[in-house]
N, C-alpha and C positions, 0 to 999 in steps of 0.2 A: 504494500500500500504506500502511496506517496503521502508523505506527511504534509499537512496544510501549513501555511505560514502562520506564525503566532498571531500576527495582527488580524488576519482573516478569521482564525479560530475564535479569538476574543470577540470580534464583531458579531459572528454568528451566535455565540453564547449570549451576548447582550440582547440580540434580536429575539432569541428564544425566551429569555427571562422576561423581556418586555411583553411578548405575546402571551406568555403563561399568566402573568399578572393581570393583564387586561381581560383575558378570558375568564379568569377566576373571579374578578370583581364584577364584571357585567357581560356574561356570555351572550354572544350574538352570532349570526352566521358569519359576519366579517371577522370577528375575533377567532372563531373556530377555524376558518380558512387560513388566517395569519399564523395561528399556532401550528396547524398541520404543515404549512409551508416551511416554517422555521424548524420544526421537528425533522422533516424530510431532509432539509439542507444539512442539519447537524448530523443526522445519521449517515448521509452520503459522505460527508467530510471526514467522519471518524471511522467509517466502515462498519457501523453497528446496525442492528435491526430494530432496536427499541430506543426510546428516549432515555430510559434509565441506563442502558448500556452505552449510549452515545455520551452521556454526561460523565460516566466513569472513564471512558476512553479519553474524553477531552481533558479531564483532570490529570490523567497519566501523561498526556502530551504536554500539558502546561508545566507539569513537574519536570519533564525532560528539558523544556525550554529554560526553566529557572536554573536547573543544574548546569546546563551549558553556559548560561550567562554568568553564573558565579565562577565557574572554572575559567572562562575567558577573562574575567576581571582580575582574578588571581594571577593569571599569566601576565597580564599587562603590568601589574604591580611588581612582579618579579623581574620583568624586563627593564623597568625603570631604575 
């Protein structure tokens, strides 16, 4: 699987969270479609079949990005 860019993953997670909140507060046909679309995009991006699995996969990807960033910052400090 090709890993999504961190920025894109965070944007899709924000879109999913926003759609989920709007749908929970005032469910309509529009909020349902927006949530379905955000869920589908998140699942495709993470290679998961359910929203729960996609969120867990996204958390794991974000942890990798964080680990990579902290390592590269440590490398920069050592180089200085």
